[in-house]
Structure formats: C-alpha cells, structure tokens
N, C-alpha and C positions, 0 to 999 in steps of 0.2 A: 504494500500500500504506500501511497505518497500523499503528504500533506505539505503544501507550499514548497514542493520539491525536496522535502525531507523524507527519505524513503526507509521503510521498515519491513522486515519479515514478521508476519503475525501468525501465531500458531494457537489453535484451540487446544489448550493444555488442561482441560477439565479432567482428563484421565490421569494426569500427573505422571506420565511415563518417563519424563526426563529426570525426575528426582533431583539429585545434586549436580547434574551434568549440564545445566542450562548455560552456565558461564562458558564452559569449554565449547559447547555448541555454538554460542554467539561468536566466539573468536574464530571459529572455523568457517561458518557459513556466511558471516558478514564480510569476509575478505573478498574484495572485488577481483574478478577475473579468475581467481582460484576456485571460487564457489559462487553461490547465488549473488552475494554482494549486497550490502545495505548499510545505512547509518546506524542501525540497531536492530535488536530482536525484541519482540513483544510477546508475552505469554498471557493468554486469557485463562483464568482459573475460577473455580467455584468459590463462592463467598457466603458466609452466614450473615454478613452485615449489609450487603448490597446485591444488585443484580448479578455482578461478577467482580472478580478481583483482577487487577492488571499488574504485571511486573515488567520492568524495563531493563534491558541489558545493552551496554555499549559494545562496540566491536572489540574492545580490549578484554571483554569477559566480565567486567565489573557491573554489578547491579546498581542502579541509581533510582532516585525517589520520584522525580517529577519530570514530565515531558509534555509540553503543550501540543506539539504536532503529533507525537506518538499517542498521546491520550485521545486525540480526535480520531486517529486511525483505529484505535482499540474500540472506541464507542461505535463507529460506523460498522466495523467488522462484527461486533456483537449484535447490532441491529440486523445486518444482512443475513446472519446465521441464526436468527430467531433466539438468541441468547438473552436479549433484553429488548424492551419496547423502545419507541422513539424518544420518550422521556424516561431516562434511566438514572440509576445510581451506580457508582463505581467505587470499589474499595482500592485504595492505594496504600503505599507504605507509610504515608503521613496523614491518613484520614479518608473519610468518604466524601466524594464529590458527586455532582450531577452533570448530565449532558443532555442536549436536545438535538435531534437529527431533523434536518430539512433538506431533502434531496441528497446531494453529495456534500452539503455543508454541515458543520457541527459547531455548536456553541457549548464550550466546555468550561465548567467552573474550576477555579483555582482556590487553594487554601490561601489565607492571608499571609503576607510576608512576615517572617519572624524577626527580620532586621532590615532597616533601611538607614544607611549612613551616607550622608551627602558630602561631597567634596573631600574625599579621603586622599591625603597627599601621598605621593610615591615618587621616588627618585628614578629617573630614566635618562640615560645618556647625559649625565651631568646636570640635568634640569629637574626642578620640582614640578610635577604635574599633579592632576587630581582626577578622581572619578567617583562615581556613586556605587556603593556596595549594597546589593540586595540579596537576601537569602529567601529562596522559595523552595525549601527542601534541599536545594543545591545553591552554591554561591555564584553570583553573577556580578561582574564588574563592568560598569558602563562608563565609557570615555567619550566625551563630545569632541568631534573633529570636523574638518571641512574637506570637501572633495573626497569623500570616503570611497567612492567608486573607482577613483584613480590611484589611490595610495597603495604602496606595497604592504598590504594589511597583514598577511600571514606571518612573516618574520617578526614584525613588531608585536603582534598579538601573542605569538608563542612565547616571547620573552616576558611579557606582562603576565601571562597565564601562570608562570612559575615564580613570580616575584615573591620576595621574602615576606612581604606584608600579609600574604595569604597563608603562611605556614607551609607545611609539607604537602598538603592536599592541593594547593593551588586554587584556581578559580576559572570559570568560564569568562571569556572576555568579549565585549561587544563595543564596537564603535558606532556612534549615532550622529546623525546630521539633521537637526530640526529643519522642517520645511514650512511649518505653520504651527499654530497652537493645537492643531488636531492631526498633525501628520509628521512622521519621522521616517528617515531612511536608516537602515541598520546593516551592519555586517557582523557575523558571529563566528567566534573560534571556540569550539567545544572541547573540554577535557574529556578523556576517554576515547573520543574520536581523534583528538590531537591534530585537528585540521579545521579549516573553514568549512562550515556547512552552508547550504544555500538558504536555510532558514532555521531559526531556533525559537519555538513558541514561548518557552519560559523566559528566554532572553527578551522577547518582545514585551512580555508582561513586566519584567524587571525594568526595562527602559521606560515603560509607561508610568509605573508607580513612582519611580525615582524622579522623572522630569515633572510629574504633577506635584510631588512633594516639594520640589524646588521651584514651584510656581512658573514653570516654563510651558506646560501643556494643560489641556482640558479634555475630559472624556466626552464622547468616545474618541479613541486615538487610533488612527490607521497607520500601520507600520509597513514599509516597503523593504522586504529583505532582499538579499542578493538574487534570489530566484525571480524576482519581479512579480510574484504572486502575493497579493496583499493579505494581511491579517488585521483584525480589528480587536482592540481591547476595550471592554466595557466595565464601568464601575460607577457608583454614585458618590460624588464628593461628600465628605463629612461623616462617613461611617466606618473609617479605618479599614477600607478594602474588604468588607465582609461579603460583597457581592461582585467578586472579581471574575470576569469571563473572558475567554479567548475564542474568537469566531473566525472560521476559515474553512477551506476545502479539506476533504479527506477522501481520496479517490482509490478505488479498487483497481489495481493495475493488471494483475493476473492471479489465477489460482494454479497451483502446481503441486507436485510431489517431489520431495527431496529424496534422492537415492542415498545409499550408504556412501557412495563415492563423493558426495557433496561435503562430507566431513572427514573422510579417511585420508587425510594428507597431513604432512608435518607442518605445524604452524611456525612461520619464520619468526625472526626477532620482533619484539614488541614495536608497534607502530608501523611495521612493514606494510600492513594492509592499505595504507593510504598512499603508497607510492604510485598506485594505479587508479587514483580517483579521476573521474572524467571532469 
C-alpha cells in the first residue's frame, strides 16, 4: 500500500504466525531490489480494546510506535478486508485511536504530543541554529529553511539526525518552508529508514503543532511533502491537541504472495537497503 508515496507491506497477522520473527522479516522483505521493497512493514493483529491492533516495523527491523501514513494504510486495509467498519478504532503501542474511511482517503486520529519544545538550539558547522522538538511517540525535529526543494537535504539531515542533543537514539529530522498560514512544504529524513522518504505523516503532524504553537500557522494546515501528494492536519485551537487528525490518501497498490525466496537471503550490512532507493 502507498500513502502520499510512503509505501508499506501490510500483512493480516491475526493468526500471529510470525511470533518473534517480525523484525527479521521486515529487514529482509523491505530491502529494495533484493525483495519486495518498502518503507516499512505493517502487521494487523487482533485486539481486545479496538477493532484491531497495528504494529509498525522499519526496514532496519526495529518496531516503532506511530506512523501517520502507515496508520492510514492499516485503516484502509482493515476496511477493505472487512476487519473493521469505515468508522473504526485502532489499538497502537501508545493508545487507541480512531479513523474514518472515505473512498481511498483516510482521516486518522493522533494521540496528543507528549512534548513540544520550541527553538531548541544546536551547534552545526560552527553556527548556532535552532529547531522545534516534538514527541509523538517518536521524536521529530523541525528546522525552518528556505528553498528546501533545492538544498542538499540528505547529508545535512543525516548529521542532524545523530546530533548529540538527541542522545543515543537520535531523532527524525524535517525541514519546512512556510508558504502561508495554512500551508507548508516539508522534507523528511526518517530514522530506521536512514534516508529521505517522500512523505512522513507524523512529521507533518509535528510540523503543524510546532508552527501553530509558535504562532506561525493556523489549522487546518496543508503540508506538501517531497512526493507532491498533499496531507492535511486538522485540530481545534485551544484544546491542547486533543482532536489531532491527519487526512490523506491510502491506496491499495497490489495484492500478492511472498514466497520463501523473498526472505531467504543474507541481509547485508545495516543501512545497505537504501543504496537502491528509487
């Protein structure tokens, strides 16, 4: 499935046949050209608290907590396979959220940020710069720049991603360029993928709540990621982001069967899977 050109392999895992091998499976089948290739693996599982449970895995095999684009893909997958109705509840690692399906568009609720820190200073190439740090289950660092479509984004973002101010785990990094009070451009470097992705839904949320908190934007906010497929962030001012939604496409690209040969190959050195990104 693909959401704003963020692509995922989605598996109905209600039979739980993978057990503890999901991370290894993600490392193998998400590697482009060696296997199916994707930005991540999504498992749909049974839940006692919601219509279903969703679990997200990066191509490096690590499980993570929130994914705006992946969450929309999971929601539409569940609807298409009669696992959940068009108005559904989803159990995640950090709580139960809801989603609504209209055609191939999904409006997905997010949990409120646990931290928003504006204008966090950091040293870079001998200069003191600043960015906004937002935690939405995962850390996101938002840096305002100009001409973000033309700059050499990946080498710069990769260095910021590992900056000492984030500790050993690092952070996702996003460069934004305001276009108006209701519109932003964004580029995203995601940890775990260790490369630029064409869109990052949770990064769009982080950019929206941080710029609104900094009195730069007003909801609803439309975000233009590198894919060119827009996403819209909805919330009501004044209620501490208790009704935070991300709206955008979630498209079913193909159905298929993974053979044993999709995973029976030696995984190369960490990060190698991104040498062949399109």
